[in-house]
N, C-alpha and C positions, 0 to 999 in steps of 0.2 A: 406492405406492411406499415402500419402505423405506429409510431414510437411516442412515449409522452415524455415529460421532462425524467421521471425518475426510472426510466427504462435501465440505463447505465448502472445505476446503484443495486436494481434488482438483479441483473446478470452478475454484478461482482458478489451480491450477498450469496447468490445460489452457486457460484463458482466456490466460494469459500466453503460454503456446506459440502461441495463434492469433495475438495480436498482434505475435509476431516474424515473422509472414509477411503482407507488405504487402497482399495482396489480402482478407486476413480479418481486419482489425483491427478493423471495427466488430463482428464476430461475437466477437471476443475480447473487447472492451469489455463486450459484453452478457453474456457468460458470466462473467467477473468480476464484475460487479454483482450478478448472481444468485447467487455464493458468498458475497457480503458480505449480502446480503439474507436468504439462507438460515440463514446463522449467526445473524444477529441474531434471526429470528422461532424457530427451533427448537431451536439450541443456545446455551446459556449457559456454556460451559466456559472459565474465566478462563485456563487453560494453552493452550486452542486459541488463543485470541485474539491472542496475541502471533506465532504463525505466520503466522496469517491476515492479520494487519495487515501484516508485514513483506511479504508477497507482494501486498497489494491496495495499500496506501498506499506501500509503497516502491518498487513496480517498475510501477504501473499508474496509479494513481489522478492523479498529478501531471499527466497528460496531459488529464483533463477537470475536476480540482478545483484550487484556488487551491493555490500551494506551502506557504503558511503554514498552511492546512487540514491537508494532509498531514502537514507537520512536527509539527504538535500532537497529531494522532492517533498519529503513531509514538512521540511523547513518552509518552502516555497509557499506550500498550502496554508501553512500556519499564519504566514505574511498576508496571504489574500483572505484568508478569514477575518483577521483584524481589520483589513481593509473594507469588509462589507458588513463590519460590525457584529460578527458571530464569536464572541469571546471566549465562549465554553468549547467550541470546536477548535479555536486557535490553541487552547490551553491543552485538549487531547491530543491534538496533534505534535505538539512541543513534546509533550509525555512521551508520545510514542517514539519521536524522532531521538529522544534521549535514550529509551530503551533499545532502539537500533545501533546507537553509537555504542553504548556499553556493551551490546553483544559484540560488535565488532573489536573493542577493545579486548574482550575476553578471549577471542578467536586469536588474536595476535599474540597475548601473553601465554597462551597454551601452546600455540606453535613453537615459540620461542625458548621456552622453558619446560617443554615436554621431552624427556630423555627418549621416548620411544618414538618420538615423531620423525626421526631420521630413518 
């Protein structure tokens, strides 16, 4: 099978589409993980890493990985985007990382101050 440089992103986008359908959530997770693994094993293009990270860590991975890990990965991708000169992608990644961190803060706040959590 021949892969082109946009193959990992196509897999990630299809995985996200499947995750939006309740009965195919597990399949969407599997395909999104395949996209990230495919990028890491066969492609090492820093300009593509930002787009794939936004799709993977910004919209999918926080359902299976700790939120702090997702925020750190988004921050790394943002720094890499600035390095290759893609300022708009770096700003989008930074905004998504802040959103993930605020979600983490909300979860912690609700856990500690919810009287029904115990």
